[in-house]
N, C-alpha and C positions, 0 to 999 in steps of 0.2 A: 368659421369656428374661433380663430384667434381673436377676432373683434369681440365676440361674445364673452370670451374669457376675460378680456380687458374690462368690459363693462361690469362683470361680476366682481372683479378685483376692486374696481372703484366703488361698487355698491357695498362691498364688505368694509372698505375703509370708511365710507360715510356712516354706515350703521355703527361701526365701532366708535367713531367720534361722537355721534349722537348719544350712544349709551353712556358715554363719559360726560355728557352735558356740554359738549363743544360743537359750535357751528362748523361743519367740515369745509365750508367754502371760505369763511372769513377767519376761522380758527379762534373766534371770540367765544367766551363763556356765555352760555345761554342764560336768559333771565331766570331768576329764582322760581317764578311761577310757570315756566315753560313745561309743557306736557312731557317732554323727553327727560325731564329731571325727576319725574316721579319714579319711585323705586321699582314698581312693577313693570312700567314701560321700559325703563333702563335695562332691567334684567332680560326682558323679551328681545330687545334690540341686540344685546350682547349674544344671546342664544342663537339668533338668526345669523349674526355675523360669524360665529363659530361654525355653524352648520354649513354656511357657504364655503368657508375655508377648508373644512375637514372632509366634507362629503361631495358637494356639487362640483367645485372646481377641479379636484383630482379626477373625478369621474369623467368630466369633459375633456381633460388633458389626455386621459387614457384612450378615450374614444377617438381623439384627434390622431394619436400615435398609431392606433390600429388602422385608421383610414389611410395613412401614408403608405405608399408602395414599399415593400420590403426590399432592402438592398440586396443585390445579387451576391450570393455567398461565393467567396473565393475558395475553390477547392485546392487543397495542398496536394502536391504530387505524391502518389503512392506507388510502392513497388508491387508489380503484378506478379504474384507468386508462381503462376503457371509458367511464366517466362524465366523464372529464376532457376538457372541450371548450373551456376558456378558456385564454388565454395565462397563463404563470406570471409573477407579480409578487412580488418580495421587497423590501418597502419598508425604508428605514432603521429605521423603528420596529420592524418584525418582526425584523430582524437584530440590533437592540440587545438582544433577549431571548435571543439565542444565546450560550451559554457555551462557550468553547474548552476542550477536555479537556486536563488536565495530563498524562494518560497518552496515549501514542501510540495512534492509532486507524487502522483500515484506511480506505481511500478510500470503500469502500461504506458502512462504518459512519458515516463523517462525513456522507455524502449522506443516509442515513436520518434522522440527527438534524436535518439542515437541512429535510427534508420535513415534520417535525413542526411547523415554523413556519407551514405553510400550513393555513388553516382547513379542517376536514374537509369541510364542505359548500360550499366555494368553487367547486368545479368546475374548479379550475386544474390544468393538467398538472404532474406532479411532475418533479423532476430525476431523471435516471437516471445510472448509472455512465458510460455512453458519452458523455453530455454533458460531464461534467467531465474524463474521460480525453481527449476530443478537444481541449479547451482546453489542458490540461496538455501534451499532445503538441505542439501548435502553439507553446507557449511554451518548448519544449525541456526540459521538466521530466521527462516520461516518454518512454520509447522501447519499442516493441514488440519482445519477444524470444520466440523459440520454445522451449518446454520439450521434454523428451525424448519427449513424446507428440504433439508437433506443435501444441500449443495455444499461442495467442498470449498473452503476459503483458505487462502494462504495468509496467515497472520503471524506477526512477529513473536518470537520466543523472547524470554528475558535477555538472552544474549543479543538478539536482534534489536531489542529496545536500547541496549547499551550502545549499539552501533548507529542509532539514529533512525531506525525503522519504527513507525508509529501506527498503532491501530486507530482507525478513524470510523466513526459512525455518522451517517448523513442521510437525509431524505433526498433522493435524486429522482426527478420525474415521477414523484408520487410513490416511490418505493423506498423502503428503509434498506440502506446498504451498509455493509461492513467490509472494509478493505484496508490495504496497507499503503501508507504514504512514506516517502523518503525525504528526510531533511538533508542538509548539505553533506553531513558526514556519511549518511547512508548512500547518497549518490556517488560519493568518492569511493566507498567500499565496493560498489558495483563496478566502477571504472577500474579499480585495482584488481578485480577478478574478471575483467572483460574477456581475457584470453580463454578462460574456462567456459564462459557463455558462448563465445564464438565457436569453440570446439564442440559444444553441445549442439549448436545449430548445424555445424558441418556433419556431425554424426547423424543428425536427422536427415540431412540431404543424402548421405551415403545409404541409409536404410531405404529411402525412397527409390534410389537408383537400383538397389538390389531387388526390390519388389518389382520394379518395372522390367528388369532384365529377366526375372524368373516368371513374370506374368502373374504374380500374386497381387491381390487387391487389399488383403488384410495386413495387420501388423506382423512383422517377422518376430519370432520368439527368441529370447535370450536364455542362456543358462542361468540358473539361480546362483547367487553369490556363493563362492567357495574358494578356498585357498589351500595350497599344498603345505606340507610340513616345512619344506625348504623355503617357501615364501614367508611363512610365519616367523622363521628365524631372522628375517630382515625387518621385522616390526621393531621400531625404536622405543622399547619399553624404558621408562624411567620412573623414579619415585615421585616426581613432582605431580600433584593432582592436576588433571586436565578435564575439560568438559567432554561430554559424550560425543559432541560433534567432532572433536579433535581425534577421538578414537576411530570414528567412522572414516575421517579423512586419511588417517594413517593406514587403515585397512585397505581402502580403495587404492592407495598408492602402491600397494603390493602387487596389484594386477598389471599385466602387460598393457601397454597403451592400445594395442589393436585387438584386445581380447573380446570375445562375444559373451562376456559375463556381466550380469547386472551389477550395478553399484549397490553398496549397502548404505542405508540411511540411518542417521542417529536415532530416529524413532524406533527402528527395528531393535537396536541394541538396548535402548531404554525400556522398551516393552518386554524384552527378555528379562531384564533385571526385575521388573514388576512381577512377571510370571513366576520367577524364582524366589519371590518374597524378600528381595534385597531393597526394593523401592516400594513406596506406598503413594497412591494417588489421592490427592485431597482437593478441596475447593475452598476459595476464600469467600468473604462476605458478598462479593460481587458475582460469584459463580464462576470465577476464573480458575481453571485447573492448574495445579502445581504438584511437584513431587518432592518427597522427603525420604531419606534413607530409613529403613526399619532398623531394629536393633541388630538383626543379622547383617544388614547392609553396612552398618557402622563398623561391625567387627571384621568386615571383609573389604575395607578400604574405601568406602563411599563416605565422603565428607561434605560439609556445607561451608560456604564462605559468604559472609555478609557483604553485600555490594549496594551501590546506589545507581539506579537507572537514570536515563536521560531526563525523565520527568521529575527527578528528585526523590522518588519513592525508594525505600529500602526493600531489598529482597534477598533471599538466600539462594546463592548459586550452588547447584549440586555438581561436585567434582569427583574424579576417580583417580586414586593413586595407583602405584605399581601393582599392588595386590589385586585391586579391582580390575585393572587392565589385563592381568594374567588370567583372571576368571573368564574374561571375554575370549582370550586366545585359546584357552582350554576347550571352549565350547563353540568356537567361531563358526564351524560348519553346521551347527544345529540351530543357528539363530534365525534362518529364513525357511 
């Protein structure tokens, strides 16, 4: 096959030279009356030369590559989850060996690279996508959106875009996919919150142990989010406007560490504001959903602040001052 390609390359070169009125062997200009200098013949020669270069030779090269034996795929070591019985620990020493990728990576890809820090024979539970997505959702970085097939996607919020999380659309293996990639700043944000992700993974392991000890096969239930009046007194209310994700974080911090109570998500609080006519849902020209305060919301401490996202686009961030935060506290046990 390589010899045939070489012959075709030479034939293309000869045809190209002849179409230009040049003898390909001597590189001399052909005589005025030579047949190759006639316009119609010259155009045909050039057409065939182009056809060889664009169609025939690439097809032969592809055929040659397909005929070659495929290289043996090197499998990377994977943590066997069935054997993972110990809590996950990512020490500062282990994390110091981790290099942030200069190229944007998917959240799943980033998690895979983190798991390579864990010694293969340690028996420690690995991080999974759900652990990190859970933390990012609580921090107001990711938000679940439904695609046209009804599948939940974790896509960046405006706050997430500020932090370097990017919504990506691509055709992968013939399927149109929408997912989130992390640039350098986003990867650093996950690393800054890695202790929360590790705690989430270890909480998952603890639940698995509880189910195993009790003989349960399904998921163990948790109490819905609720706080006592004494706990509410510890909420750090201030007049400075904050995003709804910060309100959720402050509320979750009121719960004891070992409580069997579900965390509250920023989406729950935001949806409550919508249901009470404090917020209004809208769509932009691209069909992307965003929220704006209603007149009632503006009168009750919901404000907007103009900001610039990572992609350079201007957007209005919705913030909640002390009045709006007090509204949440007054109805906190009605939100879920």
